[in-house]
N, C-alpha and C positions, 0 to 999 in steps of 0.2 A: 355630225350626226342625223339623219330625215327619218323623217315620220311620217308616217300613212295616213289619212283620214280615216282610211276603209279598213284599218287593222283595228281587229279586236281583242280585247283581255282577255285572259282564262277566266279571271271572275266575271266577267261581260257574258260570255260565250254557256259558265253554268249558270247564268241567273237565268239567262234566253231560253233554257233546255233545263230548268228544274221543272223536277216530276215533283207535284204536290203527295199524288196519292202514295208513292213510296216511300215518301219522308212522313205523313203523317204514319205508313206501316211498320217503318223503322220507328219512331219515338213510341208505336204501342207494345211491340217486342218487350217480352221482360228478359234478357239477355244475362245470362250469370256471366259474370268474371272475376277473372283469378283472383285471389289474395297477392298480395305483394309477399316475396319470399322474404327471410328472415336479414337482415345484417349480419356479417360476420363481424368481430370483434373489430378487423381493422376499418371496415367500412362504417361503423358506427360512432368513432371518434369525433367529439366535437371539431367544428372547423375551427375554433378558435383556440388558443391553447389556455386553459385556465391561468397557468403561471405566469401569462404575459398581460391578461385582462386587467384595464385598468379602472373599471366603472364597476367596481365590487363595493 
């Protein structure tokens, strides 16, 4: 595998091209977010079956 010192990563490119004013504006905006949907009974089941727990 060859590497080239002239290559720049996506992270480095993003850091070099950051727009501070846009970040500041985005942080000031109070954007409303959607509330999560309620889980169905099937989705709300515990990850560990209570019958097999040994730490009770």
